[in-house]
C-alpha positions in Angstrom: -1.9 -16.8 -0.2 -5.1 -14.7 -0.9 -6.5 -15.3 -4.3 -7.5 -12.3 -6.4 -10.7 -13.1 -8.3 -11.0 -9.9 -10.3 -14.8 -10.0 -10.4 -17.0 -6.9 -9.8 -18.7 -6.4 -6.4 -22.5 -6.0 -6.9 -25.1 -6.2 -4.2 -22.9 -8.5 -2.0 -22.2 -10.8 -5.0 -19.2 -11.2 -7.4 -20.0 -10.8 -11.1 -17.9 -11.1 -14.2 -20.2 -11.1 -17.2 -17.9 -9.2 -19.5 -15.1 -10.3 -21.8 -12.8 -7.3 -21.5 -9.8 -8.2 -19.2 -7.8 -5.4 -17.6 -4.4 -6.0 -15.9 -2.7 -4.6 -12.9 1.0 -3.7 -13.3 4.2 -3.9 -11.2 4.9 -0.1 -10.8 8.7 -0.7 -10.7 9.2 -3.0 -13.6 6.1 -2.4 -15.8 5.4 -6.1 -15.8 1.8 -7.2 -15.9 0.7 -8.9 -12.7 -0.9 -12.3 -13.0 -4.4 -11.3 -12.0 -7.3 -10.8 -14.5 -9.8 -8.1 -13.7 -13.1 -8.2 -15.5 -14.2 -4.8 -16.8 -17.8 -4.1 -15.7 -20.4 -4.4 -18.5 -23.0 -1.6 -18.9 -25.5 -4.1 -17.4 -23.1 -4.6 -14.4 -22.7 -0.8 -13.9 -26.5 -0.5 -13.9 -26.8 -3.4 -11.5 -24.2 -1.9 -9.1 -26.0 1.5 -9.0 -29.4 -0.2 -8.5 -28.0 -2.4 -5.7 -26.9 0.8 -3.9 -30.3 2.3 -4.5 -32.0 -0.8 -3.1 -29.8 -0.7 0.0 -30.4 3.0 0.6 -33.8 3.0 2.3 -32.7 0.3 4.8 -29.2 1.7 5.3 -30.2 5.3 5.9 -32.9 4.3 8.4 -30.3 2.4 10.6 -29.4 4.2 13.8 -26.2 6.2 13.9 -24.9 3.7 16.4 -25.4 0.8 13.9 -23.6 2.7 11.2 -20.8 3.5 13.6 -20.5 -0.2 14.5 -20.1 -0.9 10.7 -17.4 1.7 10.3 -15.5 0.4 13.4 -15.7 -3.1 12.0 -14.3 -1.9 8.7 -11.4 -0.3 10.6 -10.7 -3.5 12.5 -10.7 -5.5 9.2 -8.2 -2.9 7.6 -5.9 -3.1 10.6 -5.9 -6.9 10.3 -4.6 -6.8 6.7 -1.0 -8.1 7.1 2.3 -8.2 5.4 1.0 -10.0 2.3 -1.4 -7.1 1.7 1.3 -4.5 2.2 3.5 -6.3 -0.3 0.7 -6.2 -2.9 0.2 -2.5 -2.4 4.0 -1.8 -2.7 4.2 -3.8 -5.9 1.3 -2.0 -7.5 2.4 1.5 -6.5 6.2 1.4 -5.9 5.5 3.1 -2.5 7.6 1.9 0.4 6.2 -0.5 3.0 6.5 2.1 5.8 4.4 4.5 3.8 1.7 1.9 3.2 1.6 0.8 6.8 1.2 4.4 7.9 -1.5 5.0 5.2 -3.4 1.8 6.4 -3.4 3.3 9.9 -4.7 6.6 8.6 -7.4 4.8 6.6 -8.7 2.8 9.6 -8.4 5.9 11.7 -10.7 7.8 9.3 -13.3 5.1 9.7 -13.1 5.3 13.5 -13.2 9.1 13.4 -16.5 9.0 11.4 -17.8 6.4 13.8 -17.2 9.0 16.6 -19.0 11.7 14.5 -22.0 9.4 14.2 -22.1 8.8 18.0 -21.6 12.5 18.7 -24.7 13.3 16.7 -23.8 16.9 15.5 -24.0 15.7 11.9 -27.8 15.7 12.2 -27.7 19.5 12.5 -30.9 19.3 14.5 -32.9 22.6 14.8 -36.2 23.1 16.4 -38.4 26.2 16.4 -41.5 25.5 18.5 -44.9 26.7 17.6 -46.0 30.2 18.6 -49.8 30.0 18.3 -50.4 33.4 19.9 -48.0 35.3 17.7 -49.5 38.3 15.9 -50.3 38.9 13.1 -49.7 35.3 12.2 -48.9 32.3 14.4 -45.7 30.3 13.8 -46.0 26.6 13.1 -43.8 24.0 14.8 -40.7 23.6 12.6 -38.0 21.0 13.0 -35.0 20.3 10.7 -32.4 17.6 10.5 -30.1 16.2 7.8 -30.2 12.9 5.9 -27.9 11.2 3.4 -28.3 12.2 -0.3 -28.5 8.7 -1.6 -26.1 6.4 -3.5 -22.6 8.0 -4.0 -20.2 7.1 -6.8 -16.6 7.3 -5.5 -13.5 7.2 -7.7 -10.2 5.9 -6.4 -7.1 8.1 -6.4 -3.8 7.0 -7.9 -1.5 8.6 -5.3 -3.2 7.3 -2.1 -4.1 3.6 -2.7 -5.7 3.4 0.7 -6.5 6.8 2.3 -8.2 8.2 -0.9 -9.4 5.0 -2.4 -11.6 2.0 -1.7 -12.1 2.6 2.0 -10.8 6.2 1.9 -12.2 9.5 3.1 -15.0 9.8 0.4 -16.2 6.2 1.1 -16.0 6.7 4.9 -17.9 10.0 4.9 -20.5 8.8 2.5 -21.1 5.6 4.5 -21.3 7.7 7.7 -23.9 10.0 6.1 -26.1 7.0 5.3 -25.2 6.7 1.6 -24.4 3.4 0.0 -21.3 3.5 -2.2 -20.5 2.4 -5.7 -16.7 2.5 -5.9 -14.8 2.7 -9.2 -11.4 1.0 -8.6 -8.4 2.8 -9.9 -6.6 1.0 -12.7 -3.2 1.6 -10.9 -4.0 -0.6 -7.9 -6.8 -3.0 -8.6 -5.4 -5.9 -6.5 -5.1 -3.5 -3.6 -8.7 -2.4 -4.2 -9.9 -6.1 -4.1 -8.2 -6.7 -0.7 -9.8 -3.6 0.8 -13.2 -4.3 -0.8 -13.2 -7.8 0.8 -12.4 -6.2 4.1 -15.4 -3.8 3.8 -17.7 -6.7 2.9 -16.5 -8.8 5.8 -17.3 -5.9 8.1 -20.7 -5.4 6.4 -21.5 -9.1 7.0 -20.4 -9.1 10.6 -22.6 -6.0 11.4 -25.6 -7.2 9.3 -25.5 -4.3 6.8 -27.9 -4.5 3.8 -26.6 -6.1 0.6 -25.5 -3.3 -1.7 -24.2 -1.0 1.0 -20.8 -1.2 -0.8 -20.2 -2.1 -4.5 -17.1 -1.9 -6.6 -16.5 -2.1 -10.4 -13.4 -2.4 -12.5 -12.4 -1.1 -15.9 -11.8 2.0 -18.0 -14.7 4.0 -19.4 -17.2 2.6 -16.8 -17.1 5.8 -14.7 -19.1 7.8 -17.2 -22.1 5.3 -17.1 -21.9 5.4 -13.3 -22.0 9.2 -13.0 -24.9 9.3 -15.5 -26.9 6.6 -13.8 -30.1 8.1 -12.3 -29.7 6.2 -9.0 -26.4 8.0 -8.2 -27.0 11.2 -6.2 -23.4 12.5 -5.7 -19.8 11.9 -6.8 -16.5 11.9 -4.9 -13.3 12.2 -6.9 -9.6 12.9 -6.4 -7.5 13.2 -9.5 -6.6 15.4 -12.4 -8.3 18.7 -13.4 -9.2 17.2 -16.8 -10.8 14.1 -15.2 -12.6 16.0 -12.5 -13.9 18.6 -14.9 -15.2 15.9 -17.2 -17.2 14.3 -14.4 -18.6 17.7 -13.4 -19.8 18.4 -16.9 -21.4 14.9 -17.1 -23.2 15.4 -13.8 -24.4 18.8 -14.7 -25.8 17.6 -18.1 -27.9 14.8 -16.5 -31.7 15.3 -16.5 -31.3 15.5 -12.8 -28.0 17.3 -12.2 -26.0 16.1 -9.1 -23.1 17.5 -7.1 -19.6 16.4 -7.9 -17.0 16.9 -5.1 -13.8 16.8 -7.1 -10.4 17.5 -5.7 -8.3 18.3 -8.7 -5.3 20.6 -9.1 -3.2 22.8 -6.8 0.3 24.3 -6.9 0.3 25.2 -3.2 2.4 28.4 -3.1 5.0 28.8 -0.4 5.9 32.5 0.5 9.3 32.9 2.0 9.5 36.3 3.8 12.7 38.2 4.3 13.5 37.9 8.0 13.0 34.1 7.9 15.9 34.0 5.4 18.1 36.2 7.7 17.3 34.0 10.7 17.3 30.4 9.2 17.8 30.2 5.5 19.6 26.9 5.7 16.9 25.0 7.6 14.2 26.5 5.4 16.0 25.3 2.3 16.5 21.9 3.8 12.9 21.5 4.9 11.4 22.9 1.7 13.5 20.6 -0.5 12.4 17.6 1.6 8.8 18.6 1.1 9.2 19.0 -2.7 10.6 15.5 -3.1 8.6 13.7 -0.4 6.8 10.7 -1.9 8.3 11.6 -5.3 6.3 14.8 -5.2 3.1 12.7 -5.7 1.0 14.6 -3.2 -1.9 17.0 -4.0 -0.3 19.4 -1.5 3.2 19.3 -3.0 4.7 22.8 -2.9 4.9 23.7 -6.6 5.6 27.4 -6.4 8.0 29.3 -4.1 7.8 33.1 -3.9 10.3 35.4 -2.3 11.2 39.1 -2.2 14.3 40.1 -4.2 17.4 40.4 -2.0 20.9 38.9 -1.8 19.5 36.5 0.9 16.8 35.3 -1.4 19.3 34.7 -4.3 21.6 32.8 -2.0 18.5 30.8 -0.7 17.6 29.8 -4.3 21.1 28.5 -4.8 21.0 26.5 -1.6 17.8 24.8 -2.7 19.2 24.2 -6.1 22.2 22.4 -4.5 19.9 20.3 -2.4 17.6 19.3 -5.3 20.7 18.3 -7.4 21.7 15.9 -4.5 18.3 14.2 -4.5 18.0 10.7 -6.0 15.6 9.8 -8.7 12.5 7.9 -7.6 10.0 5.5 -9.1 6.6 7.0 -9.8 3.2 5.4 -9.2 2.8 4.2 -12.8 3.9 4.9 -16.3 1.0 7.3 -16.9 2.1 9.5 -14.0 5.7 9.5 -15.2 4.6 10.4 -18.7 2.5 13.3 -17.4 5.5 14.5 -15.2 7.7 14.5 -18.3 5.3 16.5 -20.3 4.9 19.0 -17.5 8.7 19.4 -17.3 9.0 19.9 -21.1 6.4 22.7 -21.0 8.5 24.5 -18.3 11.8 23.8 -20.1 10.5 25.2 -23.4 9.2 28.4 -21.9 11.3 31.5 -22.7 10.7 33.1 -19.4 11.5 30.1 -17.3 15.1 29.1 -16.3 16.1 25.5 -15.3 18.1 25.7 -12.1 18.7 22.1 -11.0 18.0 18.5 -11.8 19.4 15.8 -14.1 17.6 15.0 -17.4 14.8 12.5 -17.2 15.8 9.0 -18.2 14.5 5.4 -17.8 11.4 4.9 -15.6 12.5 7.1 -12.7 11.5 10.7 -12.0 14.4 13.2 -11.5 13.7 16.1 -9.0 13.9 19.5 -10.8 14.0 23.1 -9.9 13.1 26.1 -12.1 12.9 29.9 -11.8 10.2 31.8 -13.6 9.9 35.5 -14.3 7.3 37.3 -12.2 5.6 38.6 -15.3 4.1 35.1 -15.8 1.9 35.6 -12.8 1.2 39.2 -13.4 0.2 38.7 -17.1 -2.0 35.8 -16.6 0.2 33.2 -18.3 -1.3 29.8 -17.5 2.0 27.9 -17.4 2.7 28.5 -13.7 -1.0 27.8 -12.8 -0.8 24.2 -14.1 0.2 21.6 -11.6 3.3 19.5 -12.5 2.6 16.4 -10.5 6.0 15.2 -9.3 9.2 16.2 -7.5 9.6 19.7 -8.9 9.0 23.3 -7.9 9.3 26.8 -9.4 10.8 29.9 -7.8 9.5 33.3 -8.5 11.2 36.5 -7.3 9.1 39.7 -6.6 10.4 43.2 -6.5 8.6 44.3 -3.3 5.6 43.8 -1.0 3.2 45.3 -3.5 4.3 43.0 -6.3 4.0 40.0 -3.9 0.3 40.9 -3.3 -0.2 41.4 -7.1 1.4 38.0 -7.8 -0.8 36.2 -5.2 -3.9 37.9 -6.6 -3.0 36.4 -10.0 -3.1 32.8 -8.7 -6.0 30.4 -9.2 -7.7 28.6 -6.3 -5.4 26.3 -4.3 -5.7 23.7 -1.6 -2.9 25.3 0.5 -0.7 28.3 0.9 2.3 28.5 3.2 3.9 31.6 4.8 7.5 31.1 6.1 8.4 34.1 8.3 9.5 35.6 11.6 7.2 37.7 13.9 8.5 40.9 12.3 7.6 39.5 8.9 4.0 38.8 10.0 3.7 42.4 11.2 5.1 43.9 8.0 3.2 41.6 5.6 -0.1 41.6 7.6 -2.2 41.7 4.5 -1.3 38.2 3.4 -3.7 36.3 5.5 -6.8 38.1 4.2 -5.6 37.8 0.7 -4.8 34.1 0.9 -8.1 33.4 2.6 -9.7 34.2 -0.7 -7.4 31.8 -2.6 -7.0 28.7 -0.5 -8.6 26.2 1.8 -5.7 26.0 4.3 -3.1 28.5 5.3 0.1 27.3 7.1 2.6 29.3 9.1 6.1 27.9 9.3 5.2 24.4 8.2 5.0 22.5 5.0 1.8 21.5 3.2 2.7 17.9 2.6 0.9 16.0 5.5 -2.8 16.5 6.0 -4.0 15.8 9.5 -7.3 13.9 9.8 -9.4 15.7 12.4 -12.4 17.9 12.9 -10.8 21.2 11.9 -9.0 20.1 8.7 -9.9 21.6 5.4 -8.6 19.8 2.3 -10.4 21.8 -0.3 -10.3 25.2 -1.8 -11.6 27.5 -4.6 -11.7 26.1 -8.2 -9.6 24.5 -9.7 -8.4 23.1 -6.4 -11.8 21.6 -6.0 -15.1 21.8 -7.8 -16.9 23.0 -4.7 -15.0 25.2 -2.3 -17.6 24.7 0.5 -16.4 21.2 1.3 -13.4 19.2 2.3 -12.3 15.7 1.4 -10.3 15.2 4.7 -11.6 15.7 8.2 -15.1 15.2 9.7 -16.6 18.1 7.8 -16.4 15.8 4.7 -19.7 14.3 5.8 -21.5 17.5 5.0 -21.0 16.9 1.3 -23.3 13.9 1.3 -26.1 15.3 3.6 -29.1 17.5 2.9 -31.6 19.2 5.2 -35.2 18.2 5.6 -37.8 20.2 7.6 -40.9 18.8 9.3 -43.8 21.2 9.9 -46.5 20.5 12.5 -45.5 16.9 12.9 -46.7 15.0 15.9 -43.9 13.8 18.2 -44.7 10.1 17.4 -43.9 10.6 13.7 -40.7 12.6 14.1 -37.3 11.1 13.6 -35.3 10.4 16.8 -33.1 13.4 16.4 -36.1 15.7 16.6 -38.4 14.1 19.2 -39.3 16.2 22.3 -37.5 13.8 24.7 -34.2 14.0 22.7 -33.7 10.3 23.1 -30.3 10.5 21.3 -29.1 13.1 23.9 -27.6 15.2 21.1 -27.1 19.0 21.2 -29.9 20.8 19.3 -30.7 24.4 18.4 -34.0 25.0 20.1 -35.7 28.4 19.6 -32.2 29.8 18.8 -30.5 28.3 21.9 -28.1 25.3 21.8 -29.2 22.7 24.4 -29.3 18.9 25.1 -32.4 19.2 27.3 -35.6 17.4 26.5 -38.6 19.6 25.6 
């Protein structure tokens, strides 16, 4: 049986100089697990950030192939984590084994995908404008641009994805791919899980001869602030609450050297159900929508929290169908007591509002979350009331009925930024409501037709981001290969001799990557 040490990971060593002990908890019973985790001291936080900074020059100067080998090795180590590991994750999160096994595959798959990005070479963004010495009235110098990693990145683990958005998750994978060492703040909800994964990363680092300090991990509450404020940290990756993400953004902006925070925070992910879809297939839409609302106990950042339809007898019947399905759904255990408490508070706010009606769902009791359904008056979106804009993290959704097409557009214009929006419709709907796509492009990072937002494919085209408050920076994504862009910055070389240029910009193009040369994409040598 693997022993959990509970010591912080700093520069390839384990350290536990503090006296504050934090405990991991069985998510189903609330019982404290037997492991002791040592909260990082201020000195250990400092040492972790400095270890990452010390690793940065050597790590960023490694070839893309060497970094790709490291990521592949991490993936292999993750895949090798067996049933004992899965049982630990299940105990800390109350998530089923099949979900954890699938998430483990997604997490190793992300690592391998970024290894492919490194080998492909497009992340360099290589651009070359050759000298024009005869140009009048002034000659043009030789100019060449590529991108390098920002420096050490602080990554915060997410509660709802103990693997894919945590220790070796998308932020860590994309930062490491960019050439940025990582200091990871373990989430208090799954610290034993984090230790297993951190060990896997360090085994891979050892096998591929990575510099000490390429990956560091600290435990404890309150240590994140010191990490974000540390001058060695050059960027932050975060997935969590709006309150937590906003606090990190404010801390980072107040530093003597402000740094970017890429925070994925809050989204209600509206679903728009158009009239002809209800005429054609109301029953299947009701079934699929209800399944999406309660999937994983509603603990997805893409959970559909708002459903909008145009007033009609069909829409009224559809609402009742969904209400019946929600009433039939069993209660589920949430990730931890804090998540359950937040869910309860969110429900109370909806229940207490005079313009919101409760349609389905048993009262909350014990340590399980009951699925719920509400219906809100359209005026809440038109008048700017914040109650519908606030994410209720759990298995619940709110229906809103609009009078007509114009009111639908007005309601959507009233929404804050979101990760996703979904349109359920038939071809005739898409013709009639053709303005929706342009409108939603301004509001969200991903628009779905006739699908459901729960389930985020990891690939080159995916955008898991969106305008504030969905994320702190709408130009990025935390899922998919574009995520690497968050941790890169451009550097230009003017009139450099070929011998001093980085490999990506040399005349011979030794990396055989595609480059933009004098405005034309090419893989040719110069």
